[in-house]
N, C-alpha and C positions, 0 to 999 in steps of 0.2 A: 304287328302286335302278337305276342305269343298267346296260345290258347289257354283258357282257364282250366284248372283241374276240376273234375266233377266231385269235389269234396268242399264243403263250406261250413261256416259257423253261423248260427242264428243266435243273437244275443238279445234277450228280452230285458230291457232296462226299466226298472221300476223303483218307486219310493216305498218306504215302510207303510205308507197309507194305501199302497197298491194302485198308485197312479202309474200309467205306462207311457213311456216316450215313444211316439210314432214319427216316422220320417216320410215325407212325400217325395217320390222318385222324380228326378229331373227328366229322365228319358220317357216317363209315362205319367204326366200330371194326373192326379186323382188316385194313383196307386199308393197306398200307405202301407208301411211295414216297420218292423223292428230293424235293428242293425243286422246286416247280413253280408257275407262276402266269402269269396273263394280262398282256399288255402294256397299259399305260395309253395313252390318247389322247396322241399327240405324243411318246411316249417311245421312245428307241432300245431295241432288244432287249438290248443290253449293259447298259443302265441297268435294264431289267426284271430281268435276272439278279441284279444287285447288290441291288436293292430287295427282291425276293422272298427272297433269302438272308437279308438283315437282318431282315425282318419275321417269317420263319418260324423262324429259328434264333438270332437275335441276333449272328450272325457277320458281320463286315465283310469282304466279298469283295475290297474294294480293298486290304486289307492282306495278302492271300494271293495265290496264283497262280491267277487266273481265266482260263480259256482258252476261246475260242469254238471248238468242234470243227468248225465249218463244216458241220454236218449238220442237215438239217431232216426232220422226220417229219410226214406229213399223215395224220391218222387221223380216223375217225368219232367224233363226240362221243357219249359214253355217254348213253343216254336219260335216266338219272336226273339228269344235269346239263344237259340240252338247254334247260331254261327260263331258264338264265343268259345265253343268247346271243340275238341278234336273231332274230325269227321267220324260219324258212326256212334258218337256218345249220345245216349238218349236219357240217362238217369243221373241224378246227383244224390250224394249222401250228405245230409245236413246234420251237424252236431249241435245240440241245443244247450245254451248257457243262460243263466240268469245273472243279472248285475243289479244288486240292491244298492240304492243311494240313500243317504240319510233324509233327503228331501229333493225337491226340484233344484237342479244345478244348472248354471248357464251352459248353453249348447252352442257350439260353433259348427255350423254345417259346412260340408264340402260342396260348394256351388256346382261342381261338376256332377255330383251324384244326387243332391237333394235340393228341393225348392223351399221347403218349410218344415216345421215340426210342430207338434202339439203334445200336451200331456192330457190323457184321458183316464177316467176310472177304468179298471181292468175289463169290465163287461162291455163298455162302449168301445174300448180299444179292440177287443176281440171281434166286434161287429164291423169295425172300420177297415181292418187289414184285408188285402186281396188274397193272400196265400193261405190255403187250408192248414198247412203245417204251422204257420205263424199263429193262426187263430187257435189251434189246438194247444200250442204252448202257452199262450196267454190265458186260456181257460183253465190251465193247470196251476196258474200262479198262486191262488190262495193256498192250495195244499202245499205247493213247493216252498212258499215263503215261510210256512209254519214249521216245516221239517228240514230245512236246509242244514246240511252239515258244514263244518268249517271248510274253507277252500282246500283244494288238493295241495300236497306238500310243495310243489314248485312255487305256488303263490305264497304259501306261508314262509318259505325260505327265501323269498325274493328272487326266485330263479327265472322269472319272466322279466325280460328287459325291454 
């Protein structure tokens, strides 16, 4: 299996009522998170966000309001997942996105990746996630949701396939 690139997308999926979708990791039951995943070779980070959302939830981010929050987090890779990256790689750069849904939509989990999902009000969701960067992104949600600008041109022009 090829190594993962140390670049990823974090997608906070939420409703207009600021309910947040959380996923429980299959490889670590009890660890809850938003959609997240590593960028594939040659893939734009926007495309990573769309692909990971579809793979992990069955939701097509191109049909909703996906916004690049223009925020990157650099963090140390947890030792339990270090083997997935090239030798000597210690940090990952995570690009944060928000995906606004009109309301709760049906979710189809990837059983290989997640055991279950739940919708929680944003404050409760922030408390439930294990990742500090995921928590910080959720805590920014009320302000981000009020001020989000229209999607970047690739989304508006249908450039993400």
